[in-house]
N, C-alpha and C positions, 0 to 999 in steps of 0.2 A: 683623663677619661677618654676611652676610644670612641670613635664615631659609632653611634647606635643605629642599627637597621630597624626602621619602624614601618608599620603597615597602616592601611586606611583606618583600621579599628583603633590603633594606638595614637593616631595623629592628634586628635582633640586633647587627650590627656598629656601627651609628651610635648606638644608644640603650643597649642592655643592656650592651655591652662598653665604653661610653664612659668615659674617665678622669674627665671633668668631668661635673657635673650637666647634665641635658638637660630642656628644656621641649618637650613635643610637643603641637602643636595639631591635633586631629582635626576635620576640616572637610569641607564639600562645596560645590561650585560654586553649587548652588541654595539654599544656606542664608543667609538675610539676616543673622542675628546673627553668623554666621561672617565675613561681609564687614565687619561693624561692628568686630569685635575684631582683624581682621588688621593694620590700621595700628598698633594698640597693641602687638601682638606684635613687629612690625617695629621700632618705636621702642625697645622694651625690649631687643631683640637687639643694638642699638647701645650702649645704656647698660651692658649687662652683658657686652659683648664681652670674651673672655678668661676670664670667670668661669663662664659657662654657655653651653651650646650650644642653639640653637633650631631645631626641625624642625617640618614640617607633614606630615600624612598625609591624603590625600584618601580618605575612607572608601568612596566609590563605586568607586574603582580598586583599593583595598587593603582588602578586607573581612576577610581572615584576621586581621590584627593587631587591628583594631577588635573583632572577635568574641572573640578570645582575651582581650582586656582588658575585655570586658563593656561596651563603649561603647554606650549606649542612646540618648543624645541629643547633639546637637552645637550649638554648639561645646563640646567637652570638652578641657580642657588638663590633661595629666598631667605632673608634674614627677618625674623619675627621679633617684635618687642611688644610686650603686653597683649599678646594674641593677635597683633596686626602685622601686616607686611611692612617693614620699615625700609627695606632695600632689596634690590634684585640684581643679580648678575647672570647674564646669559652667555654661554660659550666657555671654552677653556681659557681662562684668563691667568695672568701671572700672579704669583703669591702677593706681590706688592699691591696690586689692584684689590685683591680680596681683603688684605689687611686694612687697606684704606676704608673699605665699606664697613668692615667689622668695627673699626675704631670710631667711625661716624655713629653707628648704632649704639655703641657703648657709652657715648658722651652723656 
């Protein structure tokens, strides 16, 4: 399943009420590190298909969600489990770091 682009309006249904854990990538078009981490997130979405949902939120177009969650710098990746933030990664990290966080949340 590819990474799903979601909006403020869809956040509650797609992330908070999700049956499965969700990784949400908060990003912006002008953000260099966001573009660096995007292919890693895509790759992981294929590896963890069926185990975790992957979403992206463009913070320029969806400022409410980013503000509510206190997103101060991007890229910020939040991992949600049962509607709660279970882990957070800030900055363009390596695939192994991200995998470690995902595996922790899936335990």
